[in-house]
Residue frames as qw, qx, qy, qz and C-alpha x, y, z in Angstrom:
[[0.544, -0.087, -0.696, 0.460, 195.27, 207.12, 179.92],
 [0.410, -0.818, -0.375, -0.152, 193.52, 208.28, 183.07],
 [0.205, 0.603, -0.357, 0.684, 195.02, 211.02, 185.22],
 [0.686, -0.583, 0.071, -0.430, 193.40, 209.65, 188.39],
 [0.181, -0.521, 0.808, -0.207, 195.38, 207.66, 191.01],
 [0.469, 0.042, -0.859, -0.200, 195.18, 203.86, 190.87],
 [0.395, -0.396, -0.778, 0.286, 193.95, 203.60, 194.45],
 [0.058, -0.612, -0.127, -0.778, 191.77, 206.65, 194.98],
 [0.666, -0.683, -0.214, -0.209, 190.46, 205.75, 198.46],
 [0.810, -0.278, -0.125, 0.500, 193.91, 204.90, 199.78],
 [0.387, 0.342, 0.056, 0.855, 195.23, 208.11, 198.25],
 [0.293, -0.703, -0.199, -0.617, 192.42, 210.11, 199.80],
 [0.775, -0.587, -0.213, 0.103, 193.05, 208.56, 203.26],
 [0.696, -0.081, -0.061, 0.710, 196.72, 209.46, 203.01],
 [0.168, 0.486, 0.146, 0.845, 195.97, 213.01, 201.85],
 [0.492, -0.745, -0.236, -0.384, 193.42, 213.59, 204.63],
 [0.810, -0.514, -0.146, 0.241, 195.87, 212.31, 207.27],
 [0.703, -0.221, 0.114, 0.666, 199.04, 213.96, 205.98],
 [0.259, 0.292, 0.268, 0.881, 198.15, 217.20, 204.24],
 [0.085, 0.446, 0.432, -0.780, 196.17, 220.37, 204.78],
 [0.097, -0.102, -0.626, -0.767, 194.33, 220.13, 201.47],
 [0.538, 0.058, 0.252, -0.802, 190.61, 220.85, 201.50],
 [0.616, 0.187, 0.751, -0.147, 188.04, 218.12, 200.91],
 [0.604, 0.736, 0.115, -0.281, 187.25, 219.69, 197.56],
 [0.181, 0.756, -0.601, -0.185, 190.91, 219.62, 196.49],
 [0.337, -0.251, 0.907, -0.032, 191.30, 215.98, 197.53],
 [0.655, 0.426, 0.565, -0.265, 188.03, 215.06, 195.80],
 [0.519, 0.791, -0.158, -0.281, 189.12, 216.73, 192.56],
 [0.032, 0.633, -0.765, -0.114, 192.53, 214.98, 192.66],
 [0.309, -0.117, 0.939, -0.093, 191.14, 211.52, 193.40],
 [0.336, -0.093, -0.665, -0.660, 187.93, 211.72, 191.33],
 [0.232, -0.394, -0.854, 0.248, 185.77, 211.11, 194.41],
 [0.206, -0.778, -0.373, -0.462, 182.87, 213.15, 195.81],
 [0.028, -0.575, 0.384, -0.722, 183.37, 215.74, 198.56],
 [0.752, -0.423, 0.126, -0.489, 181.05, 213.76, 200.88],
 [0.954, 0.031, -0.258, 0.148, 183.17, 210.61, 200.47],
 [0.456, 0.427, -0.411, 0.664, 186.23, 212.61, 201.56],
 [0.396, -0.535, 0.239, -0.707, 184.26, 213.97, 204.50],
 [0.937, -0.241, -0.075, -0.240, 183.34, 210.41, 205.49],
 [0.798, 0.221, -0.368, 0.423, 187.00, 209.39, 205.33],
 [0.122, 0.503, -0.374, 0.770, 187.97, 212.34, 207.56],
 [0.618, -0.434, 0.182, -0.629, 185.22, 211.43, 210.05],
 [0.160, -0.311, 0.924, -0.154, 186.37, 207.82, 210.17],
 [0.729, 0.218, 0.390, -0.518, 183.17, 206.44, 208.67],
 [0.852, 0.518, -0.007, -0.075, 184.69, 205.28, 205.37],
 [0.753, 0.485, -0.275, 0.349, 188.04, 203.65, 204.46],
 [0.556, -0.807, 0.196, -0.017, 189.60, 203.72, 207.91],
 [0.835, 0.396, -0.200, 0.326, 193.34, 203.73, 207.47]]
């Protein structure tokens, strides 16, 4: 069974908005790339 969240982008959006975790920490937790997390934080990807 996978250890990654079911909704990685939604999870990443929530973590960016509500925590002080680094992009690298969020990327490692969600299985996404650091640049995807940066795009979420910049409002270019997965606006939520």
